[in-house]
Biopython code that builds the backbone (N, CA, C, O; Angstrom):
import numpy as np
from Bio.PDB.StructureBuilder import StructureBuilder

atoms = [
    (1, "MET", "N", (105.188, 112.572, 85.610)),
    (1, "MET", "CA", (105.654, 113.394, 86.709)),
    (1, "MET", "C", (107.160, 113.172, 86.870)),
    (1, "MET", "O", (107.642, 112.040, 86.816)),
    (2, "LYS", "N", (107.871, 114.236, 87.063)),
    (2, "LYS", "CA", (109.315, 114.171, 87.208)),
    (2, "LYS", "C", (109.696, 113.700, 88.604)),
    (2, "LYS", "O", (108.908, 113.800, 89.545)),
    (3, "THR", "N", (110.903, 113.192, 88.722)),
    (3, "THR", "CA", (111.371, 112.658, 90.001)),
    (3, "THR", "C", (111.443, 113.747, 91.063)),
    (3, "THR", "O", (111.088, 113.502, 92.216)),
    (4, "HIS", "N", (111.893, 114.937, 90.699)),
    (4, "HIS", "CA", (111.998, 116.006, 91.700)),
    (4, "HIS", "C", (110.616, 116.415, 92.214)),
    (4, "HIS", "O", (110.477, 116.839, 93.362)),
    (5, "GLU", "N", (109.596, 116.286, 91.360)),
    (5, "GLU", "CA", (108.234, 116.579, 91.817)),
    (5, "GLU", "C", (107.764, 115.514, 92.799)),
    (5, "GLU", "O", (107.047, 115.820, 93.751)),
    (6, "MET", "N", (108.163, 114.270, 92.573)),
    (6, "MET", "CA", (107.797, 113.193, 93.491)),
    (6, "MET", "C", (108.483, 113.368, 94.834)),
    (6, "MET", "O", (107.903, 113.080, 95.881)),
    (7, "ARG", "N", (109.717, 113.839, 94.796)),
    (7, "ARG", "CA", (110.461, 114.013, 96.055)),
    (7, "ARG", "C", (109.867, 115.130, 96.907)),
    (7, "ARG", "O", (110.049, 115.147, 98.124)),
    (8, "ASP", "N", (109.158, 116.064, 96.273)),
    (8, "ASP", "CA", (108.524, 117.149, 97.023)),
    (8, "ASP", "C", (107.227, 116.698, 97.695)),
    (8, "ASP", "O", (106.719, 117.389, 98.579)),
    (9, "MET", "N", (106.694, 115.560, 97.291)),
    (9, "MET", "CA", (105.436, 115.053, 97.853)),
    (9, "MET", "C", (105.701, 114.376, 99.195)),
    (9, "MET", "O", (106.815, 113.935, 99.475)),
    (10, "THR", "N", (104.660, 114.305, 100.015)),
    (10, "THR", "CA", (104.780, 113.540, 101.258)),
    (10, "THR", "C", (104.690, 112.058, 100.922)),
    (10, "THR", "O", (104.312, 111.685, 99.812)),
    (11, "ALA", "N", (105.040, 111.218, 101.887)),
    (11, "ALA", "CA", (105.018, 109.774, 101.661)),
    (11, "ALA", "C", (103.597, 109.290, 101.366)),
    (11, "ALA", "O", (103.399, 108.416, 100.522)),
    (12, "GLU", "N", (102.624, 109.851, 102.051)),
    (12, "GLU", "CA", (101.226, 109.446, 101.839)),
    (12, "GLU", "C", (100.746, 109.831, 100.438)),
    (12, "GLU", "O", (100.096, 109.037, 99.757)),
    (13, "GLU", "N", (101.069, 111.048, 100.015)),
    (13, "GLU", "CA", (100.687, 111.496, 98.671)),
    (13, "GLU", "C", (101.360, 110.639, 97.606)),
    (13, "GLU", "O", (100.750, 110.285, 96.597)),
    (14, "LEU", "N", (102.616, 110.315, 97.846)),
    (14, "LEU", "CA", (103.364, 109.507, 96.896)),
    (14, "LEU", "C", (102.797, 108.091, 96.818)),
    (14, "LEU", "O", (102.738, 107.504, 95.738)),
    (15, "LEU", "N", (102.387, 107.551, 97.942)),
    (15, "LEU", "CA", (101.780, 106.220, 97.950)),
    (15, "LEU", "C", (100.451, 106.224, 97.201)),
    (15, "LEU", "O", (100.153, 105.278, 96.471)),
    (16, "GLN", "N", (99.655, 107.264, 97.370)),
    (16, "GLN", "CA", (98.397, 107.383, 96.631)),
    (16, "GLN", "C", (98.661, 107.495, 95.125)),
    (16, "GLN", "O", (97.967, 106.877, 94.317)),
    (17, "HIS", "N", (99.661, 108.284, 94.763)),
    (17, "HIS", "CA", (100.027, 108.438, 93.351)),
    (17, "HIS", "C", (100.483, 107.094, 92.783)),
    (17, "HIS", "O", (100.107, 106.725, 91.671)),
    (18, "HIS", "N", (101.286, 106.371, 93.546)),
    (18, "HIS", "CA", (101.778, 105.057, 93.114)),
    (18, "HIS", "C", (100.611, 104.091, 92.895)),
    (18, "HIS", "O", (100.568, 103.387, 91.886)),
    (19, "ASN", "N", (99.670, 104.056, 93.833)),
    (19, "ASN", "CA", (98.518, 103.163, 93.702)),
    (19, "ASN", "C", (97.667, 103.514, 92.487)),
    (19, "ASN", "O", (97.143, 102.628, 91.812)),
    (20, "LYS", "N", (97.533, 104.809, 92.211)),
    (20, "LYS", "CA", (96.778, 105.248, 91.041)),
    (20, "LYS", "C", (97.467, 104.799, 89.754)),
    (20, "LYS", "O", (96.802, 104.395, 88.800)),
    (21, "LEU", "N", (98.784, 104.869, 89.726)),
    (21, "LEU", "CA", (99.541, 104.432, 88.552)),
    (21, "LEU", "C", (99.394, 102.933, 88.327)),
    (21, "LEU", "O", (99.230, 102.487, 87.192)),
    (22, "VAL", "N", (99.451, 102.157, 89.402)),
    (22, "VAL", "CA", (99.313, 100.706, 89.279)),
    (22, "VAL", "C", (97.922, 100.352, 88.755)),
    (22, "VAL", "O", (97.775, 99.474, 87.906)),
    (23, "GLU", "N", (96.914, 101.039, 89.266)),
    (23, "GLU", "CA", (95.545, 100.792, 88.803)),
    (23, "GLU", "C", (95.403, 101.136, 87.318)),
    (23, "GLU", "O", (94.757, 100.408, 86.564)),
    (24, "GLU", "N", (96.008, 102.243, 86.909)),
    (24, "GLU", "CA", (95.952, 102.642, 85.504)),
    (24, "GLU", "C", (96.671, 101.627, 84.618)),
    (24, "GLU", "O", (96.222, 101.340, 83.508)),
    (25, "LEU", "N", (97.795, 101.080, 85.111)),
    (25, "LEU", "CA", (98.533, 100.081, 84.350)),
    (25, "LEU", "C", (97.698, 98.816, 84.146)),
    (25, "LEU", "O", (97.715, 98.227, 83.065)),
    (26, "VAL", "N", (96.979, 98.404, 85.167)),
    (26, "VAL", "CA", (96.108, 97.229, 85.045)),
    (26, "VAL", "C", (95.050, 97.474, 83.972)),
    (26, "VAL", "O", (94.814, 96.616, 83.121)),
    (27, "ASN", "N", (94.420, 98.639, 84.014)),
    (27, "ASN", "CA", (93.393, 98.969, 83.024)),
    (27, "ASN", "C", (93.963, 99.023, 81.606)),
    (27, "ASN", "O", (93.321, 98.578, 80.655)),
    (28, "ILE", "N", (95.160, 99.566, 81.476)),
    (28, "ILE", "CA", (95.767, 99.671, 80.156)),
    (28, "ILE", "C", (96.152, 98.292, 79.630)),
    (28, "ILE", "O", (96.028, 98.031, 78.433)),
    (29, "ARG", "N", (96.614, 97.412, 80.504)),
    (29, "ARG", "CA", (96.957, 96.057, 80.056)),
    (29, "ARG", "C", (95.730, 95.302, 79.578)),
    (29, "ARG", "O", (95.812, 94.504, 78.645)),
    (30, "ILE", "N", (94.597, 95.549, 80.213)),
    (30, "ILE", "CA", (93.348, 94.920, 79.761)),
    (30, "ILE", "C", (92.990, 95.436, 78.370)),
    (30, "ILE", "O", (92.645, 94.655, 77.483)),
    (31, "LYS", "N", (93.073, 96.747, 78.180)),
    (31, "LYS", "CA", (92.782, 97.328, 76.865)),
    (31, "LYS", "C", (93.758, 96.818, 75.812)),
    (31, "LYS", "O", (93.373, 96.595, 74.664)),
    (32, "LEU", "N", (95.024, 96.633, 76.199)),
    (32, "LEU", "CA", (96.024, 96.127, 75.267)),
    (32, "LEU", "C", (95.677, 94.701, 74.835)),
    (32, "LEU", "O", (95.873, 94.334, 73.677)),
    (33, "ALA", "N", (95.168, 93.910, 75.760)),
    (33, "ALA", "CA", (94.830, 92.519, 75.458)),
    (33, "ALA", "C", (93.671, 92.419, 74.471)),
    (33, "ALA", "O", (93.633, 91.498, 73.655)),
    (34, "VAL", "N", (92.731, 93.352, 74.536)),
    (34, "VAL", "CA", (91.584, 93.309, 73.624)),
    (34, "VAL", "C", (91.753, 94.264, 72.439)),
    (34, "VAL", "O", (90.801, 94.569, 71.721)),
    (35, "LYS", "N", (93.004, 94.728, 72.255)),
    (35, "LYS", "CA", (93.360, 95.567, 71.098)),
    (35, "LYS", "C", (92.566, 96.874, 71.014)),
    (35, "LYS", "O", (92.203, 97.307, 69.920)),
    (36, "GLN", "N", (92.297, 97.498, 72.148)),
    (36, "GLN", "CA", (91.590, 98.780, 72.163)),
    (36, "GLN", "C", (92.474, 99.920, 72.647)),
    (36, "GLN", "O", (91.980, 101.008, 72.944)),
    (37, "LEU", "N", (93.754, 99.681, 72.728)),
    (37, "LEU", "CA", (94.666, 100.696, 73.244)),
    (37, "LEU", "C", (95.188, 101.555, 72.095)),
    (37, "LEU", "O", (95.701, 101.039, 71.102)),
    (38, "ASP", "N", (95.048, 102.874, 72.246)),
    (38, "ASP", "CA", (95.495, 103.801, 71.210)),
    (38, "ASP", "C", (97.014, 103.949, 71.196)),
    (38, "ASP", "O", (97.626, 103.999, 70.129)),
    (39, "ASN", "N", (97.623, 104.019, 72.381)),
    (39, "ASN", "CA", (99.056, 104.254, 72.491)),
    (39, "ASN", "C", (99.710, 103.126, 73.291)),
    (39, "ASN", "O", (99.730, 103.198, 74.520)),
    (40, "PRO", "N", (100.241, 102.099, 72.649)),
    (40, "PRO", "CA", (100.839, 100.986, 73.383)),
    (40, "PRO", "C", (102.112, 101.374, 74.137)),
    (40, "PRO", "O", (102.520, 100.662, 75.055)),
    (41, "LEU", "N", (102.737, 102.476, 73.769)),
    (41, "LEU", "CA", (103.934, 102.910, 74.493)),
    (41, "LEU", "C", (103.599, 103.436, 75.887)),
    (41, "LEU", "O", (104.488, 103.598, 76.723)),
    (42, "ARG", "N", (102.324, 103.701, 76.133)),
    (42, "ARG", "CA", (101.896, 104.169, 77.461)),
    (42, "ARG", "C", (102.196, 103.120, 78.529)),
    (42, "ARG", "O", (102.433, 103.468, 79.686)),
    (43, "VAL", "N", (102.188, 101.835, 78.153)),
    (43, "VAL", "CA", (102.499, 100.764, 79.101)),
    (43, "VAL", "C", (103.928, 100.934, 79.607)),
    (43, "VAL", "O", (104.180, 100.855, 80.810)),
    (44, "ARG", "N", (104.853, 101.165, 78.693)),
    (44, "ARG", "CA", (106.252, 101.342, 79.080)),
    (44, "ARG", "C", (106.425, 102.581, 79.955)),
    (44, "ARG", "O", (107.145, 102.548, 80.953)),
    (45, "MET", "N", (105.765, 103.665, 79.580)),
    (45, "MET", "CA", (105.880, 104.905, 80.342)),
    (45, "MET", "C", (105.350, 104.719, 81.759)),
    (45, "MET", "O", (105.943, 105.212, 82.719)),
    (46, "LEU", "N", (104.234, 104.010, 81.888)),
    (46, "LEU", "CA", (103.663, 103.773, 83.216)),
    (46, "LEU", "C", (104.571, 102.900, 84.066)),
    (46, "LEU", "O", (104.762, 103.165, 85.253)),
    (47, "ARG", "N", (105.132, 101.855, 83.459)),
    (47, "ARG", "CA", (106.026, 100.977, 84.214)),
    (47, "ARG", "C", (107.219, 101.749, 84.747)),
    (47, "ARG", "O", (107.650, 101.533, 85.880)),
    (48, "ARG", "N", (107.746, 102.637, 83.941)),
    (48, "ARG", "CA", (108.897, 103.434, 84.375)),
    (48, "ARG", "C", (108.514, 104.422, 85.472)),
    (48, "ARG", "O", (109.282, 104.640, 86.409)),
    (49, "GLU", "N", (107.335, 105.017, 85.359)),
    (49, "GLU", "CA", (106.902, 105.951, 86.399)),
    (49, "GLU", "C", (106.624, 105.222, 87.709)),
    (49, "GLU", "O", (106.881, 105.762, 88.785)),
    (50, "ILE", "N", (106.101, 103.999, 87.624)),
    (50, "ILE", "CA", (105.893, 103.191, 88.822)),
    (50, "ILE", "C", (107.233, 102.881, 89.473)),
    (50, "ILE", "O", (107.360, 102.950, 90.695)),
    (51, "ALA", "N", (108.224, 102.542, 88.675)),
    (51, "ALA", "CA", (109.559, 102.272, 89.208)),
    (51, "ALA", "C", (110.144, 103.512, 89.885)),
    (51, "ALA", "O", (110.764, 103.417, 90.944)),
    (52, "ARG", "N", (109.940, 104.681, 89.260)),
    (52, "ARG", "CA", (110.405, 105.931, 89.861)),
    (52, "ARG", "C", (109.737, 106.177, 91.206)),
    (52, "ARG", "O", (110.393, 106.560, 92.175)),
    (53, "SER", "N", (108.428, 105.955, 91.258)),
    (53, "SER", "CA", (107.714, 106.207, 92.512)),
    (53, "SER", "C", (108.161, 105.230, 93.594)),
    (53, "SER", "O", (108.266, 105.611, 94.760)),
    (54, "LYS", "N", (108.425, 103.974, 93.228)),
    (54, "LYS", "CA", (108.928, 103.004, 94.208)),
    (54, "LYS", "C", (110.297, 103.418, 94.736)),
    (54, "LYS", "O", (110.586, 103.274, 95.924)),
    (55, "THR", "N", (111.135, 103.931, 93.842)),
    (55, "THR", "CA", (112.475, 104.364, 94.238)),
    (55, "THR", "C", (112.398, 105.522, 95.220)),
    (55, "THR", "O", (113.092, 105.525, 96.237)),
    (56, "VAL", "N", (111.563, 106.497, 94.923)),
    (56, "VAL", "CA", (111.447, 107.671, 95.801)),
    (56, "VAL", "C", (110.831, 107.264, 97.141)),
    (56, "VAL", "O", (111.244, 107.769, 98.186)),
    (57, "LEU", "N", (109.852, 106.360, 97.124)),
    (57, "LEU", "CA", (109.273, 105.872, 98.380)),
    (57, "LEU", "C", (110.338, 105.177, 99.232)),
    (57, "LEU", "O", (110.400, 105.377, 100.445)),
    (58, "HIS", "N", (111.165, 104.368, 98.591)),
    (58, "HIS", "CA", (112.228, 103.676, 99.322)),
    (58, "HIS", "C", (113.245, 104.669, 99.886)),
    (58, "HIS", "O", (113.718, 104.503, 101.010)),
    (59, "GLU", "N", (113.576, 105.691, 99.114)),
    (59, "GLU", "CA", (114.478, 106.726, 99.608)),
    (59, "GLU", "C", (113.898, 107.398, 100.841)),
    (59, "GLU", "O", (114.616, 107.650, 101.809)),
    (60, "LYS", "N", (112.598, 107.689, 100.814)),
    (60, "LYS", "CA", (111.953, 108.342, 101.958)),
    (60, "LYS", "C", (111.968, 107.430, 103.175)),
    (60, "LYS", "O", (112.148, 107.903, 104.297)),
    (61, "GLN", "N", (111.779, 106.115, 102.969)),
    (61, "GLN", "CA", (111.806, 105.176, 104.081)),
    (61, "GLN", "C", (113.193, 105.102, 104.712)),
    (61, "GLN", "O", (113.325, 104.957, 105.927)),
    (62, "LEU", "N", (114.225, 105.203, 103.874)),
    (62, "LEU", "CA", (115.588, 105.155, 104.374)),
    (62, "LEU", "C", (116.057, 106.492, 104.927)),
    (62, "LEU", "O", (117.041, 106.556, 105.664)),
    (63, "GLY", "N", (115.361, 107.542, 104.574)),
    (63, "GLY", "CA", (115.759, 108.875, 105.002)),
    (63, "GLY", "C", (116.885, 109.440, 104.160)),
    (63, "GLY", "O", (117.645, 110.291, 104.623)),
    (64, "ALA", "N", (116.996, 108.976, 102.938)),
    (64, "ALA", "CA", (118.061, 109.442, 102.038)),
    (64, "ALA", "C", (117.735, 110.823, 101.509)),
    (64, "ALA", "O", (116.572, 111.189, 101.344)),
    (65, "LYS", "N", (118.775, 111.571, 101.250)),
    (65, "LYS", "CA", (118.622, 112.882, 100.632)),
    (65, "LYS", "C", (118.722, 112.702, 99.126)),
    (65, "LYS", "O", (119.377, 111.764, 98.672)),
    (66, "PRO", "N", (118.086, 113.580, 98.325)),
    (66, "PRO", "CA", (118.172, 113.456, 96.862)),
    (66, "PRO", "C", (119.614, 113.458, 96.388)),
    (66, "PRO", "O", (120.399, 114.324, 96.773)),
    (67, "GLY", "N", (119.962, 112.489, 95.554)),
    (67, "GLY", "CA", (121.306, 112.397, 95.021)),
    (67, "GLY", "C", (122.269, 111.622, 95.896)),
    (67, "GLY", "O", (123.384, 111.328, 95.466)),
    (68, "GLU", "N", (121.873, 111.286, 97.100)),
    (68, "GLU", "CA", (122.740, 110.542, 98.005)),
    (68, "GLU", "C", (122.698, 109.062, 97.627)),
    (68, "GLU", "O", (121.648, 108.540, 97.253)),
    (69, "ARG", "N", (123.820, 108.409, 97.725)),
    (69, "ARG", "CA", (123.860, 106.982, 97.426)),
    (69, "ARG", "C", (123.166, 106.228, 98.544)),
    (69, "ARG", "O", (123.261, 106.611, 99.711)),
    (70, "LEU", "N", (122.477, 105.169, 98.194)),
    (70, "LEU", "CA", (121.707, 104.417, 99.179)),
    (70, "LEU", "C", (122.599, 103.762, 100.229)),
    (70, "LEU", "O", (122.173, 103.602, 101.373)),
    (71, "GLU", "N", (123.829, 103.378, 99.870)),
    (71, "GLU", "CA", (124.741, 102.781, 100.848)),
    (71, "GLU", "C", (125.043, 103.782, 101.966)),
    (71, "GLU", "O", (125.109, 103.410, 103.138)),
    (72, "ALA", "N", (125.226, 105.050, 101.598)),
    (72, "ALA", "CA", (125.519, 106.094, 102.579)),
    (72, "ALA", "C", (124.315, 106.333, 103.479)),
    (72, "ALA", "O", (124.475, 106.592, 104.671)),
    (73, "ALA", "N", (123.133, 106.251, 102.930)),
    (73, "ALA", "CA", (121.910, 106.447, 103.714)),
    (73, "ALA", "C", (121.719, 105.309, 104.706)),
    (73, "ALA", "O", (121.278, 105.532, 105.833)),
    (74, "LYS", "N", (122.050, 104.091, 104.291)),
    (74, "LYS", "CA", (121.905, 102.938, 105.175)),
    (74, "LYS", "C", (122.887, 103.011, 106.327)),
    (74, "LYS", "O", (122.560, 102.636, 107.453)),
    (75, "GLU", "N", (124.108, 103.501, 106.044)),
    (75, "GLU", "CA", (125.118, 103.614, 107.094)),
    (75, "GLU", "C", (124.759, 104.655, 108.137)),
    (75, "GLU", "O", (125.049, 104.479, 109.320)),
    (76, "SER", "N", (124.121, 105.747, 107.701)),
    (76, "SER", "CA", (123.765, 106.821, 108.635)),
    (76, "SER", "C", (122.514, 106.490, 109.426)),
    (76, "SER", "O", (122.270, 107.106, 110.463)),
    (77, "ALA", "N", (121.710, 105.533, 108.968)),
    (77, "ALA", "CA", (120.454, 105.180, 109.651)),
    (77, "ALA", "C", (120.684, 104.258, 110.816)),
    (77, "ALA", "O", (119.732, 103.869, 111.493)),
]
sb = StructureBuilder()
sb.init_structure("model")
sb.init_model(0)
sb.init_chain("A")
sb.init_seg("    ")
for serial, (resi, resn, name, xyz) in enumerate(atoms, 1):
    if name == "N":
        sb.init_residue(resn, " ", resi, " ")
    sb.init_atom(name, np.array(xyz, "f"), 0.0, 1.0, " ", f" {name:<3s}", serial, name[0])
structure = sb.get_structure()
C-alpha cells in the first residue's frame, strides 16, 4: 500500500492495517525459520510497510499535513 493511500485512511483503519501487517510479519518469520518461505524478500517489504504505517500514524497524532516537516507540526501543536 502506498503512503498516500495510508494518509487517506482514518487513524482506526490505519491502526488495524498496522496490526495486520505485524501479525503477518510474525507468521512469515516463523515460516522463514523452518525454511518454508517462498519469497524471503517479503520480510523486508513488510518491515518497510510497517515503518510507513507507523510514520503516518505518528503524523496523524501530531496533526501534521502531508509533506510538512515534523518540527513545524510540533511547533504549531
